[in-house]
N, C-alpha and C positions, 0 to 999 in steps of 0.2 A: 499416526493419526493425531495423537495427543501432541507430539512435537510440532506438527503442522499448525495446530490450533494455537499453541503457545507462540510460535514464530509469527503467525498471523496477527495475534493480539499485540505482540511487541511491535510489529511493523505498523499496524493501525494506530497504536498509541504514539509512536514516534511521529508519524505523519500528522496526527491530531495536534500534537504539541507544536510542530513546526508551522502548521497552518492556523493555529489558535482556534481549533474546532472543539465544540462541546459534544460529548457523547459518552455513553457507558461502555462497558467491556464488550458487550455483544456487538455493538456498532463498530468498535475498534477491530474485533476479530473479522467481521464481514468486510470492513474497509481494507484490512490487511490482506485477506485472501483475494478479494477482487482486485486490489491494487497490485498484487503480485502478478495476476494474470494480465492486467493492463500494462504493467511495467515490462513484463516479458515480451508482450506483443510489440510495444513501442520500441523496446531495445532491439528486438529482432529486425524490425523495420529499418532501423538506422545502422544495424550491424554491431550492436553491443550485446554481449552474452554474459550472464552472471555465472560465476563459478564459486562454489563453496557457500557456506552459510552466510558469511558477511556480504558477499556479492548479491545473494538472493534478498537479503534484508534491504540493501541499498536500492536495488531495482524495485522491490515491493513498496518501499517508502516513496520513491519517486512516482510510481503508479498510483498509490493512494493519494498523494498530493494532487495529482492530475484529476482524480475522481472528486476530491473535495472542491477543487477549483471549478470543475464543470457543474457540480451540484449547486455551488453558490451562484453561478451564472444563470442556471435554469430556474432556481427558486428564489430569486432576488425580488 
């Protein structure tokens, strides 16, 4: 559980830096966890699967970036 939160925070932080998004650690954790779910779903749809910690982080960052992009479109 703690490792999932740490990886979620790391994933959200990386996505926030890539997308130049502002937010605190709680937002980063939420983005990272939700981004991992979105990334896994999108990856499964196109036939890409994450293996290992690094693969999960990459998929999570991609999903969190998609979430940030969608939020920007919706709340612009």
